[in-house]
TIRO-2110 file (N, C-alpha, C; in Angstrom, 1 decimal):
// TIRO-2110
8.3, 15.2, 92.0, N, 1, A
9.6, 14.6, 92.0, CA, 1, A
9.7, 14.0, 90.6, C, 1, A
10.9, 14.1, 90.1, N, 2, A
11.3, 13.6, 88.7, CA, 2, A
11.2, 12.1, 88.7, C, 2, A
10.8, 11.5, 87.5, N, 3, A
10.7, 10.1, 87.4, CA, 3, A
11.2, 9.8, 85.9, C, 3, A
12.4, 9.2, 86.0, N, 4, A
13.0, 9.0, 84.6, CA, 4, A
12.4, 7.9, 83.9, C, 4, A
11.5, 7.0, 84.6, N, 5, A
10.8, 5.9, 83.9, CA, 5, A
9.7, 6.5, 83.0, C, 5, A
9.3, 7.7, 83.1, N, 6, A
8.3, 8.4, 82.4, CA, 6, A
8.9, 9.2, 81.2, C, 6, A
10.2, 9.2, 81.0, N, 7, A
10.7, 9.8, 79.8, CA, 7, A
10.6, 8.8, 78.6, C, 7, A
9.9, 9.2, 77.7, N, 8, A
9.4, 8.2, 76.6, CA, 8, A
10.0, 8.7, 75.2, C, 8, A
10.2, 7.6, 74.4, N, 9, A
10.7, 7.8, 73.1, CA, 9, A
9.8, 6.9, 72.1, C, 9, A
9.6, 7.5, 71.0, N, 10, A
8.8, 6.7, 70.0, CA, 10, A
9.7, 5.7, 69.3, C, 10, A
10.1, 4.6, 69.9, N, 11, A
11.0, 3.7, 69.4, CA, 11, A
10.5, 3.1, 68.1, C, 11, A
9.2, 2.6, 68.1, N, 12, A
8.6, 2.0, 67.0, CA, 12, A
7.1, 2.2, 67.1, C, 12, A
6.4, 1.9, 66.0, N, 13, A
4.9, 1.9, 66.0, CA, 13, A
4.3, 1.4, 64.9, C, 13, A
3.0, 1.6, 64.8, N, 14, A
2.2, 1.0, 63.7, CA, 14, A
1.0, 1.9, 63.5, C, 14, A
0.5, 1.9, 62.2, N, 15, A
-0.6, 2.8, 61.8, CA, 15, A
-1.6, 1.9, 61.2, C, 15, A
-2.9, 2.1, 61.6, N, 16, A
-4.0, 1.3, 61.1, CA, 16, A
-5.0, 2.1, 60.6, C, 16, A
-5.9, 1.5, 59.6, N, 17, A
-7.0, 2.2, 59.1, CA, 17, A
-8.2, 1.2, 59.0, C, 17, A
-9.4, 1.7, 59.1, N, 18, A
-10.6, 0.9, 59.1, CA, 18, A
-11.8, 1.7, 58.6, C, 18, A
-12.9, 1.1, 58.3, N, 19, A
-14.1, 1.9, 58.0, CA, 19, A
-14.6, 2.6, 59.3, C, 19, A
-15.0, 3.9, 59.1, N, 20, A
-15.7, 4.6, 60.3, CA, 20, A
-16.7, 3.7, 61.0, C, 20, A
-16.7, 3.6, 62.3, N, 21, A
-17.5, 2.9, 63.0, CA, 21, A
-17.0, 1.4, 63.5, C, 21, A
-15.8, 1.1, 62.9, N, 22, A
-15.2, -0.2, 63.3, CA, 22, A
-14.7, -0.1, 64.8, C, 22, A
-15.1, -1.2, 65.5, N, 23, A
-14.8, -1.3, 66.9, CA, 23, A
-13.3, -1.3, 67.2, C, 23, A
-12.8, -0.3, 68.0, N, 24, A
-11.4, -0.2, 68.3, CA, 24, A
-11.1, -0.8, 69.6, C, 24, A
-9.8, -1.2, 69.9, N, 25, A
-9.5, -1.7, 71.2, CA, 25, A
-9.6, -0.6, 72.3, C, 25, A
-9.9, -1.1, 73.5, N, 26, A
-10.2, -0.2, 74.6, CA, 26, A
-9.1, 0.0, 75.5, C, 26, A
-7.9, -0.7, 75.3, N, 27, A
-6.7, -0.4, 76.1, CA, 27, A
-5.5, -0.5, 75.2, C, 27, A
-4.3, -0.1, 75.6, N, 28, A
-3.1, 0.0, 74.8, CA, 28, A
-2.5, -1.3, 74.5, C, 28, A
-2.9, -2.4, 75.2, N, 29, A
-2.3, -3.7, 75.1, CA, 29, A
-3.1, -4.7, 74.3, C, 29, A
-4.3, -4.4, 74.0, N, 30, A
-5.2, -5.4, 73.3, CA, 30, A
-4.8, -5.3, 71.7, C, 30, A
-5.0, -6.4, 71.2, N, 31, A
-4.7, -6.5, 69.7, CA, 31, A
-5.8, -5.7, 68.9, C, 31, A
-5.4, -5.3, 67.8, N, 32, A
-6.4, -4.6, 66.9, CA, 32, A
-7.3, -5.7, 66.3, C, 32, A
-8.6, -5.4, 66.3, N, 33, A
-9.6, -6.5, 66.0, CA, 33, A
-9.9, -6.5, 64.4, C, 33, A
-10.9, -7.2, 64.1, N, 34, A
-11.4, -7.4, 62.8, CA, 34, A
-11.8, -6.0, 62.2, C, 34, A
-11.4, -5.8, 60.9, N, 35, A
-11.6, -4.5, 60.1, CA, 35, A
-10.5, -3.6, 60.1, C, 35, A
-9.5, -3.7, 61.1, N, 36, A
-8.3, -2.8, 61.2, CA, 36, A
-7.2, -3.4, 60.2, C, 36, A
-6.6, -2.6, 59.3, N, 37, A
-5.7, -2.9, 58.4, CA, 37, A
-4.4, -2.2, 58.8, C, 37, A
-3.3, -3.0, 59.0, N, 38, A
-2.0, -2.4, 59.3, CA, 38, A
-1.4, -2.0, 58.0, C, 38, A
-1.1, -0.8, 57.9, N, 39, A
-0.5, -0.2, 56.7, CA, 39, A
1.0, -0.4, 56.6, C, 39, A
1.7, -1.1, 57.3, N, 40, A
3.0, -1.6, 57.1, CA, 40, A
3.9, -0.6, 57.5, C, 40, A
5.2, -0.8, 57.0, N, 41, A
6.3, 0.1, 57.4, CA, 41, A
6.1, 1.6, 57.3, C, 41, A
6.6, 2.3, 58.3, N, 42, A
6.5, 3.8, 58.3, CA, 42, A
8.0, 4.2, 58.3, C, 42, A
8.2, 5.3, 57.6, N, 43, A
9.5, 5.8, 57.6, CA, 43, A
10.2, 6.1, 59.0, C, 43, A
11.4, 6.3, 59.1, N, 44, A
12.0, 6.6, 60.4, CA, 44, A
11.6, 7.9, 61.0, C, 44, A
11.0, 8.7, 60.2, N, 45, A
10.4, 10.0, 60.8, CA, 45, A
9.3, 9.7, 61.8, C, 45, A
8.8, 8.5, 61.7, N, 46, A
7.7, 8.1, 62.6, CA, 46, A
6.4, 8.9, 62.5, C, 46, A
5.8, 9.3, 63.4, N, 47, A
4.4, 9.9, 63.5, CA, 47, A
4.6, 11.3, 64.1, C, 47, A
4.0, 12.4, 63.5, N, 48, A
4.0, 13.7, 64.0, CA, 48, A
2.6, 14.1, 64.2, C, 48, A
2.2, 14.4, 65.5, N, 49, A
0.9, 14.9, 65.9, CA, 49, A
1.0, 16.4, 66.0, C, 49, A
0.1, 17.1, 65.5, N, 50, A
-0.1, 18.6, 65.6, CA, 50, A
-1.4, 19.0, 66.2, C, 50, A
-1.5, 19.8, 67.2, N, 51, A
-2.7, 20.3, 67.8, CA, 51, A
-2.7, 21.8, 67.6, C, 51, A
-3.6, 22.3, 66.9, N, 52, A
-3.7, 23.7, 66.6, CA, 52, A
-5.0, 24.3, 67.2, C, 52, A
-5.0, 25.3, 67.9, N, 53, A
-6.1, 26.0, 68.4, CA, 53, A
-6.2, 27.4, 68.1, C, 53, A
-7.3, 27.9, 67.9, N, 54, A
-7.6, 29.4, 67.9, CA, 54, A
-8.6, 29.8, 68.9, C, 54, A
-8.2, 30.9, 69.5, N, 55, A
-9.0, 31.3, 70.7, CA, 55, A
-9.5, 32.8, 70.5, C, 55, A
-10.7, 33.0, 71.0, N, 56, A
-11.3, 34.4, 71.0, CA, 56, A
-11.0, 34.9, 72.4, C, 56, A
-10.4, 36.1, 72.5, N, 57, A
-10.3, 36.8, 73.7, CA, 57, A
-11.4, 37.7, 74.0, C, 57, A
-11.8, 37.7, 75.3, N, 58, A
-12.9, 38.7, 75.7, CA, 58, A
-12.2, 39.6, 76.7, C, 58, A
-12.2, 40.9, 76.5, N, 59, A
-11.6, 41.9, 77.3, CA, 59, A
-12.7, 42.8, 77.9, C, 59, A
-12.5, 43.1, 79.1, N, 60, A
-13.4, 44.0, 79.9, CA, 60, A
-13.1, 45.4, 79.5, C, 60, A
-14.1, 46.3, 79.6, N, 61, A
-13.9, 47.7, 79.2, CA, 61, A
-12.9, 48.2, 80.1, C, 61, A
-11.8, 48.9, 79.5, N, 62, A
-10.8, 49.6, 80.2, CA, 62, A
-9.7, 48.7, 80.7, C, 62, A
-9.7, 47.4, 80.3, N, 63, A
-8.6, 46.5, 80.6, CA, 63, A
-7.9, 46.0, 79.3, C, 63, A
-6.6, 45.8, 79.5, N, 64, A
-5.8, 45.4, 78.4, CA, 64, A
-5.6, 43.9, 78.3, C, 64, A
-5.8, 43.1, 79.3, N, 65, A
-5.7, 41.7, 79.4, CA, 65, A
-7.1, 41.1, 79.2, C, 65, A
-7.1, 40.0, 78.6, N, 66, A
-8.4, 39.2, 78.5, CA, 66, A
-8.8, 38.7, 79.9, C, 66, A
-10.2, 38.7, 80.1, N, 67, A
-10.8, 38.2, 81.3, CA, 67, A
-11.3, 36.8, 81.2, C, 67, A
-11.3, 36.4, 79.8, N, 68, A
-11.8, 35.1, 79.5, CA, 68, A
-11.4, 34.7, 77.9, C, 68, A
-11.2, 33.5, 77.7, N, 69, A
-11.0, 33.1, 76.4, CA, 69, A
-11.8, 31.9, 76.0, C, 69, A
-12.0, 31.8, 74.8, N, 70, A
-13.0, 30.6, 74.3, CA, 70, A
-12.3, 29.9, 73.1, C, 70, A
-12.2, 28.7, 73.1, N, 71, A
-11.7, 28.0, 71.9, CA, 71, A
-12.6, 28.0, 70.7, C, 71, A
-12.3, 28.6, 69.6, N, 72, A
-13.2, 28.7, 68.5, CA, 72, A
-12.9, 27.7, 67.4, C, 72, A
-11.7, 27.2, 67.4, N, 73, A
-11.3, 26.1, 66.4, CA, 73, A
-10.2, 25.3, 67.0, C, 73, A
-10.4, 24.0, 66.9, N, 74, A
-9.3, 23.1, 67.3, CA, 74, A
-9.2, 22.0, 66.3, C, 74, A
-7.9, 21.8, 65.8, N, 75, A
-7.7, 20.9, 64.8, CA, 75, A
-6.5, 20.0, 65.2, C, 75, A
-6.7, 18.7, 65.1, N, 76, A
-5.6, 17.7, 65.4, CA, 76, A
-5.2, 17.0, 64.1, C, 76, A
-4.0, 17.0, 63.7, N, 77, A
-3.5, 16.2, 62.6, CA, 77, A
-2.4, 15.3, 62.9, C, 77, A
-2.3, 14.3, 62.1, N, 78, A
-1.3, 13.2, 62.2, CA, 78, A
-0.6, 13.0, 60.9, C, 78, A
0.7, 13.2, 60.9, N, 79, A
1.5, 13.1, 59.7, CA, 79, A
2.3, 11.9, 59.7, C, 79, A
2.4, 11.1, 58.6, N, 80, A
3.1, 9.9, 58.6, CA, 80, A
3.5, 9.5, 57.2, C, 80, A
4.6, 8.9, 56.9, N, 81, A
5.1, 8.4, 55.7, CA, 81, A
5.2, 7.0, 55.6, C, 81, A
4.3, 6.5, 54.7, N, 82, A
4.2, 5.0, 54.6, CA, 82, A
5.3, 4.6, 53.5, C, 82, A
6.0, 3.5, 53.8, N, 83, A
7.1, 3.1, 52.9, CA, 83, A
6.6, 2.0, 51.9, C, 83, A
5.5, 1.3, 52.2, N, 84, A
5.1, 0.2, 51.4, CA, 84, A
4.1, 0.6, 50.4, C, 84, A
4.3, 0.2, 49.2, N, 85, A
3.3, 0.4, 48.1, CA, 85, A
2.3, -0.7, 48.2, C, 85, A
1.1, -0.4, 48.6, N, 86, A
-0.1, -1.4, 48.7, CA, 86, A
-1.3, -0.7, 48.1, C, 86, A
-2.3, -1.5, 48.0, N, 87, A
-3.6, -1.0, 47.4, CA, 87, A
-4.0, 0.1, 48.5, C, 87, A
-3.9, -0.1, 49.7, N, 88, A
-4.4, 0.9, 50.7, CA, 88, A
-3.6, 2.1, 50.7, C, 88, A
-2.3, 2.1, 50.6, N, 89, A
-1.5, 3.4, 50.6, CA, 89, A
-1.8, 4.1, 49.3, C, 89, A
-2.0, 3.5, 48.2, N, 90, A
-2.4, 4.2, 47.0, CA, 90, A
-3.8, 4.7, 47.0, C, 90, A
-4.6, 3.9, 47.6, N, 91, A
-6.0, 4.4, 47.7, CA, 91, A
-6.1, 5.8, 48.5, C, 91, A
-5.4, 5.7, 49.7, N, 92, A
-5.3, 6.9, 50.6, CA, 92, A
-4.6, 8.1, 49.8, C, 92, A
-3.5, 7.8, 49.2, N, 93, A
-2.8, 8.9, 48.5, CA, 93, A
-3.5, 9.5, 47.3, C, 93, A
-4.1, 8.6, 46.6, N, 94, A
-4.7, 9.1, 45.3, CA, 94, A
-6.3, 9.4, 45.4, C, 94, A
-6.8, 9.1, 46.6, N, 95, A
-8.2, 9.3, 46.8, CA, 95, A
-9.1, 8.4, 46.0, C, 95, A
-8.8, 7.2, 45.9, N, 96, A
-9.5, 6.1, 45.1, CA, 96, A
-10.1, 5.1, 46.0, C, 96, A
-11.4, 4.8, 45.9, N, 97, A
-12.0, 3.7, 46.7, CA, 97, A
-11.4, 2.4, 46.3, C, 97, A
-11.1, 1.5, 47.2, N, 98, A
-10.6, 0.1, 46.9, CA, 98, A
-11.6, -0.6, 45.9, C, 98, A
-12.8, -0.3, 45.9, N, 99, A
-13.9, -1.0, 45.1, CA, 99, A
-13.6, -0.5, 43.6, C, 99, A
-12.9, 0.6, 43.4, N, 100, A
-12.7, 1.2, 42.1, CA, 100, A
-11.4, 0.8, 41.5, C, 100, A
-10.6, -0.1, 42.2, N, 101, A
-9.4, -0.7, 41.7, CA, 101, A
-9.6, -2.1, 41.1, C, 101, A
-8.7, -2.4, 40.2, N, 102, A
-8.8, -3.8, 39.6, CA, 102, A
-7.5, -4.5, 39.7, C, 102, A
-7.5, -5.7, 40.1, N, 103, A
-6.3, -6.5, 40.1, CA, 103, A
-6.4, -7.5, 38.9, C, 103, A
-5.3, -7.5, 38.1, N, 104, A
-5.4, -8.4, 36.9, CA, 104, A
-4.0, -9.2, 36.9, C, 104, A
-4.2, -10.1, 36.0, N, 105, A
-3.0, -11.0, 35.8, CA, 105, A
-2.7, -11.9, 37.0, C, 105, A
-1.7, -12.7, 36.9, N, 106, A
-1.3, -13.7, 38.0, CA, 106, A
0.2, -13.7, 38.1, C, 106, A
0.8, -14.2, 39.2, N, 107, A
2.2, -14.4, 39.4, CA, 107, A
2.9, -13.2, 39.1, C, 107, A
4.1, -13.3, 38.3, N, 108, A
5.0, -12.1, 38.0, CA, 108, A
4.2, -11.1, 37.1, C, 108, A
3.2, -11.5, 36.5, N, 109, A
2.4, -10.5, 35.6, CA, 109, A
1.2, -9.9, 36.3, C, 109, A
1.0, -10.1, 37.5, N, 110, A
-0.1, -9.5, 38.3, CA, 110, A
0.2, -8.0, 38.4, C, 110, A
-0.9, -7.2, 38.3, N, 111, A
-0.8, -5.8, 38.4, CA, 111, A
-2.2, -5.2, 39.0, C, 111, A
-2.0, -4.0, 39.6, N, 112, A
-3.2, -3.3, 40.2, CA, 112, A
-3.4, -2.1, 39.2, C, 112, A
-4.7, -1.7, 38.9, N, 113, A
-4.8, -0.6, 38.1, CA, 113, A
-6.1, 0.2, 38.6, C, 113, A
-6.1, 1.5, 38.3, N, 114, A
-7.2, 2.3, 38.7, CA, 114, A
-7.2, 3.7, 37.9, C, 114, A
-8.2, 4.3, 37.8, N, 115, A
-8.2, 5.6, 37.2, CA, 115, A
-8.5, 6.6, 38.3, C, 115, A
-7.7, 7.7, 38.3, N, 116, A
-7.9, 8.7, 39.3, CA, 116, A
-9.2, 9.5, 39.1, C, 116, A
-10.0, 9.7, 40.1, N, 117, A
-11.2, 10.4, 39.8, CA, 117, A
-10.9, 11.9, 39.4, C, 117, A
-11.8, 12.4, 38.6, N, 118, A
-11.6, 13.8, 38.1, CA, 118, A
-11.8, 14.7, 39.3, C, 118, A
-12.8, 14.5, 40.2, N, 119, A
-12.9, 15.3, 41.3, CA, 119, A
-13.4, 14.4, 42.5, C, 119, A
-12.5, 14.0, 43.3, N, 120, A
-12.8, 13.0, 44.3, CA, 120, A
-13.4, 13.7, 45.5, C, 120, A
-14.4, 13.0, 46.1, N, 121, A
-15.1, 13.4, 47.3, CA, 121, A
-14.2, 13.1, 48.5, C, 121, A
-14.1, 13.8, 49.5, N, 122, A
-13.4, 13.4, 50.7, CA, 122, A
-13.8, 12.0, 51.2, C, 122, A
-12.9, 11.2, 51.5, N, 123, A
-13.2, 9.9, 52.1, CA, 123, A
-12.7, 9.7, 53.5, C, 123, A
-13.7, 9.4, 54.4, N, 124, A
-13.5, 9.4, 55.9, CA, 124, A
-13.1, 7.9, 56.3, C, 124, A
-12.1, 7.8, 57.2, N, 125, A
-11.7, 6.5, 57.8, CA, 125, A
-11.6, 6.7, 59.2, C, 125, A
-11.6, 5.5, 59.9, N, 126, A
-11.1, 5.5, 61.3, CA, 126, A
-9.7, 5.2, 61.2, C, 126, A
-8.8, 5.8, 62.0, N, 127, A
-7.4, 5.6, 62.1, CA, 127, A
-6.9, 5.2, 63.5, C, 127, A
-5.9, 4.4, 63.5, N, 128, A
-5.4, 3.9, 64.8, CA, 128, A
-3.9, 4.0, 64.8, C, 128, A
-3.3, 4.5, 65.9, N, 129, A
-1.8, 4.5, 65.9, CA, 129, A
-1.3, 4.0, 67.2, C, 129, A
-0.2, 3.2, 67.1, N, 130, A
0.5, 2.7, 68.3, CA, 130, A
1.9, 3.3, 68.2, C, 130, A
2.3, 3.9, 69.4, N, 131, A
3.6, 4.3, 69.6, CA, 131, A
4.2, 3.5, 70.8, C, 131, A
5.4, 2.8, 70.4, N, 132, A
5.8, 1.9, 71.5, CA, 132, A
7.3, 2.2, 71.9, C, 132, A
7.5, 2.3, 73.2, N, 133, A
8.7, 2.5, 73.9, CA, 133, A
8.9, 1.3, 74.8, C, 133, A
9.4, 0.3, 74.3, N, 134, A
9.6, -1.1, 75.0, CA, 134, A
8.3, -1.6, 75.6, C, 134, A
8.2, -1.5, 76.9, N, 135, A
6.9, -2.0, 77.6, CA, 135, A
5.9, -0.9, 77.8, C, 135, A
6.1, 0.3, 77.3, N, 136, A
5.3, 1.4, 77.4, CA, 136, A
4.5, 1.9, 76.2, C, 136, A
3.4, 1.2, 75.9, N, 137, A
2.7, 1.6, 74.7, CA, 137, A
1.9, 2.8, 74.9, C, 137, A
1.6, 3.5, 73.8, N, 138, A
0.6, 4.6, 73.7, CA, 138, A
-0.2, 4.3, 72.5, C, 138, A
-1.5, 4.5, 72.6, N, 139, A
-2.4, 4.3, 71.5, CA, 139, A
-3.3, 5.4, 71.3, C, 139, A
-3.5, 5.8, 70.1, N, 140, A
-4.4, 6.9, 69.6, CA, 140, A
-5.3, 6.3, 68.6, C, 140, A
-6.6, 6.5, 68.9, N, 141, A
-7.7, 6.1, 68.0, CA, 141, A
-8.6, 7.3, 67.6, C, 141, A
-8.6, 7.6, 66.3, N, 142, A
-9.4, 8.7, 65.8, CA, 142, A
-10.7, 8.1, 65.1, C, 142, A
-11.8, 8.5, 65.6, N, 143, A
-13.1, 7.8, 65.1, CA, 143, A
-13.3, 8.1, 63.7, C, 143, A
-13.0, 9.4, 63.3, N, 144, A
-13.2, 9.7, 61.8, CA, 144, A
-12.2, 10.8, 61.4, C, 144, A
-11.4, 10.3, 60.3, N, 145, A
-10.4, 11.3, 59.8, CA, 145, A
-10.4, 11.2, 58.2, C, 145, A
-9.9, 12.2, 57.7, N, 146, A
-9.7, 12.3, 56.3, CA, 146, A
-8.2, 12.7, 55.9, C, 146, A
-7.7, 12.3, 54.8, N, 147, A
-6.5, 12.8, 54.3, CA, 147, A
-6.6, 14.2, 53.8, C, 147, A
-5.9, 15.2, 54.4, N, 148, A
-6.0, 16.6, 54.1, CA, 148, A
-4.7, 17.2, 53.4, C, 148, A
-3.6, 16.4, 53.4, N, 149, A
-2.3, 16.9, 52.8, CA, 149, A
-1.5, 15.7, 52.4, C, 149, A
-0.9, 15.9, 51.2, N, 150, A
-0.1, 14.8, 50.6, CA, 150, A
1.2, 15.2, 50.3, C, 150, A
2.4, 14.5, 50.6, N, 151, A
3.6, 14.9, 50.2, CA, 151, A
4.0, 14.6, 48.8, C, 151, A
5.1, 15.1, 48.3, N, 152, A
5.5, 14.8, 47.0, CA, 152, A
6.1, 13.4, 46.9, C, 152, A
5.9, 12.6, 45.7, N, 153, A
6.5, 11.4, 45.6, CA, 153, A
7.7, 11.5, 44.7, C, 153, A
8.8, 11.0, 45.1, N, 154, A
10.0, 10.9, 44.3, CA, 154, A
10.3, 9.6, 43.7, C, 154, A
10.6, 9.6, 42.4, N, 155, A
10.9, 8.4, 41.7, CA, 155, A
12.3, 8.4, 41.2, C, 155, A
13.2, 7.9, 42.1, N, 156, A
14.7, 7.9, 41.7, CA, 156, A
15.4, 6.8, 42.5, C, 156, A
16.6, 6.5, 42.0, N, 157, A
17.3, 5.2, 42.5, CA, 157, A
17.6, 5.3, 44.0, C, 157, A
17.8, 6.5, 44.7, N, 158, A
18.3, 6.5, 46.0, CA, 158, A
17.2, 6.9, 47.0, C, 158, A
15.8, 6.7, 46.6, N, 159, A
14.7, 7.2, 47.3, CA, 159, A
13.6, 6.2, 47.3, C, 159, A
13.1, 5.9, 48.6, N, 160, A
11.9, 5.0, 48.6, CA, 160, A
10.7, 5.7, 48.0, C, 160, A
9.9, 5.0, 47.3, N, 161, A
8.6, 5.6, 46.6, CA, 161, A
7.6, 5.6, 47.8, C, 161, A
7.7, 6.6, 48.7, N, 162, A
6.8, 6.6, 49.8, CA, 162, A
5.6, 7.4, 49.6, C, 162, A
4.8, 7.3, 50.6, N, 163, A
3.4, 8.0, 50.6, CA, 163, A
3.3, 8.8, 51.8, C, 163, A
3.6, 10.1, 51.8, N, 164, A
3.5, 11.0, 52.9, CA, 164, A
2.1, 11.7, 53.0, C, 164, A
1.4, 11.3, 54.1, N, 165, A
0.1, 11.7, 54.3, CA, 165, A
-0.2, 12.4, 55.6, C, 165, A
-1.1, 13.4, 55.6, N, 166, A
-1.5, 14.0, 56.8, CA, 166, A
-3.0, 13.8, 56.9, C, 166, A
-3.3, 13.3, 58.1, N, 167, A
-4.8, 12.9, 58.4, CA, 167, A
-5.3, 14.0, 59.3, C, 167, A
-6.5, 14.5, 59.1, N, 168, A
-7.1, 15.5, 60.0, CA, 168, A
-8.3, 14.9, 60.7, C, 168, A
-8.4, 15.1, 62.0, N, 169, A
-9.5, 14.5, 62.7, CA, 169, A
-10.8, 15.3, 62.4, C, 169, A
-11.8, 14.5, 62.4, N, 170, A
-13.2, 15.1, 62.2, CA, 170, A
-14.0, 14.8, 63.4, C, 170, A
-15.2, 15.4, 63.4, N, 171, A
-16.2, 15.0, 64.5, CA, 171, A
-16.5, 13.5, 64.4, C, 171, A
-16.7, 12.9, 65.6, N, 172, A
-17.1, 11.5, 65.5, CA, 172, A
-18.5, 11.3, 65.2, C, 172, A
-18.9, 10.1, 64.6, N, 173, A
-20.3, 9.9, 64.2, CA, 173, A
-21.1, 9.8, 65.3, C, 173, A
-22.4, 10.2, 65.3, N, 174, A
-23.4, 10.0, 66.4, CA, 174, A
-22.9, 10.6, 67.6, C, 174, A
-22.2, 11.8, 67.7, N, 175, A
-21.8, 12.5, 68.9, CA, 175, A
-20.8, 11.7, 69.7, C, 175, A
-20.1, 10.6, 69.2, N, 176, A
-19.1, 9.9, 70.1, CA, 176, A
-17.8, 10.7, 70.3, C, 176, A
-16.9, 10.0, 70.8, N, 177, A
-15.6, 10.6, 71.1, CA, 177, A
-14.7, 10.7, 69.8, C, 177, A
-14.3, 11.9, 69.5, N, 178, A
-13.5, 12.0, 68.3, CA, 178, A
-12.1, 11.4, 68.3, C, 178, A
-11.4, 11.6, 69.5, N, 179, A
-10.0, 11.0, 69.6, CA, 179, A
-9.9, 10.3, 71.0, C, 179, A
-9.5, 9.1, 71.0, N, 180, A
-9.3, 8.4, 72.3, CA, 180, A
-7.8, 8.2, 72.4, C, 180, A
-7.3, 8.4, 73.7, N, 181, A
-5.8, 8.2, 73.9, CA, 181, A
-5.6, 7.3, 75.2, C, 181, A
-4.7, 6.4, 75.0, N, 182, A
-4.3, 5.5, 76.0, CA, 182, A
-2.8, 5.4, 76.3, C, 182, A
-2.4, 5.5, 77.4, N, 183, A
-0.9, 5.5, 77.8, CA, 183, A
-0.6, 4.4, 78.8, C, 183, A
0.1, 3.4, 78.4, N, 184, A
0.4, 2.2, 79.3, CA, 184, A
1.4, 2.7, 80.3, C, 184, A
1.3, 2.1, 81.5, N, 185, A
2.2, 2.4, 82.6, CA, 185, A
2.3, 3.9, 83.0, C, 185, A
1.2, 4.6, 82.9, N, 186, A
1.1, 6.1, 83.5, CA, 186, A
0.1, 6.0, 84.5, C, 186, A
0.5, 6.1, 85.8, N, 187, A
-0.5, 6.1, 86.9, CA, 187, A
-1.0, 7.5, 87.1, C, 187, A
-2.2, 7.5, 87.7, N, 188, A
-2.8, 8.7, 88.2, CA, 188, A
-2.0, 9.2, 89.6, C, 188, A
-1.8, 10.4, 89.7, N, 189, A
-1.2, 10.8, 91.1, CA, 189, A
-2.1, 10.3, 92.2, C, 189, A
-1.5, 10.0, 93.3, N, 190, A
-2.1, 9.6, 94.5, CA, 190, A
-2.4, 10.7, 95.4, C, 190, A
END
């Protein structure tokens, strides 16, 4: 039976980053704990999740249809555009560790500086995403992810200097769960 209360829209949301291994909330209503950093405003495009799978087909001798398939590759990515210029958004975009950044000056003369690495090593993070439709939250926690694609940055009067990033999920540390999903107000069928 159709249920219009389960038609959901990504009205608003938030995106968080933390060191791999940081304890994440275990339900979609709990606040994010110590170590999770809210990366601020996200563009009106919101969050785009992509799930790509490759399968190997096994066909029986003399048959044209597969008798079995096996997933050989599965990749989940999350694309988001951050609107705020912060140490974290620059660290993620330019592949620079926060420890390699310097804050100098004070007040109106304060500035952040860093040198881009000649060849940066991939940096892994835990990421968390909230997608909220009024009283119906959805939460996604990725135990370990890295930035695998970066959009162009435009510097002009009619465009926000945003940071478009795509995060790819990786295997979880110590054999844990790679991606956890929680959906508020979605009951199991009886």
